[in-house]
Residue, then its C-alpha position, 0 to 999 in steps of 0.5 A: m555341423k549341419g549334418n549334410l552328406y557330401l558323396t564324392g568320387f570319380s565319375g562312375s563311381g555311383k554318386s548320383t545312384v547312391g545319393k538318390t537311394l539314400s534320399f528315398l530311404t531317408g526322406k532327405e533332399f537330394v542335390d546333384i551338383d552337376l545337374m544344378i550347374e546345368e540347370i543354372e547355365q541352361k547348357a550340358i557340362s560338356d558345353i560349358f567345358c567347351c564354350k567356357g573352359e574348365k577353370y569357369f566350370r570349377s568356379l561354378e561347382t564352388a558357388c554351387l557348394k557354397k550355396i548348398s552348404i548353408r542348407t541342412n540335412i541334405i544328401v549332395s552329389t559332388g562332381g568328381g573334381v570337387p575335392v581337389d580344391p582345398v576351398n571345396v573341402g573346407i566347405m564340405e567339412n564344415s557342413g557335413c560328412v564327406i564320404w568317398l565312393k571308391a571304384s577301380p578304373e575298370t569299374i569306372l570304365e565299365r559303368l560309364n560304357l553302360q551308361i553311354e549304351s542306355t543314354g546313347v550320350d558319349n560325350d557328356r563327361p569332358m574330363l574323359i574324352s580320350e583314344e585311351p579312356l582307361e589310361r585317362i581314368e587311371k591318370l585322373l584317379h592317381s591325380r585326385k586320390n590324395a584329395y578323395k582320401t581327405s574324405h571322413a570315410i571310404v566306401e568301396t563300390d567295386g562289385r557291390s550293389v547299391q543297396a549294399v553300398v547305401e547300407e554301409i554308408q548308414r552304418r557308418l553315420v551312425s557311428w560318425 
């Protein structure tokens, strides 16, 4: 076991925010797979989806995960669909602990809307483009639920501060 920490969960569940906070508190490096992909491709994820498709994007996620997994003691924010691929699950389980940051569809939609308001960007989540975003989130969350459940631990994020989520993760890691 290499001691990496993989944060999984749906878009808006808090993976990047929690990961950055954990990184700051522990002094461990933080890696965001989505940002890594955007840097490699020199394109936004929405553009990658549009130009090259989801299958290509998912192959990039796996390639980045393989590259990251050989490192030690890092905190990784995965893309929301990463644990759907059993190859990705194996990579994460063989190199660290996987934690699902679980949020309700309503919380996810609220957080994504706040993100849109603060950034002014509303199309950077290609899997969520829909006339009925809450229904789309519910459907995707349902389809990914079994994959997320394979995590070593589940941490609820609804109605909780980043600090409370981070503290729970730290408590769980001590006993893990």
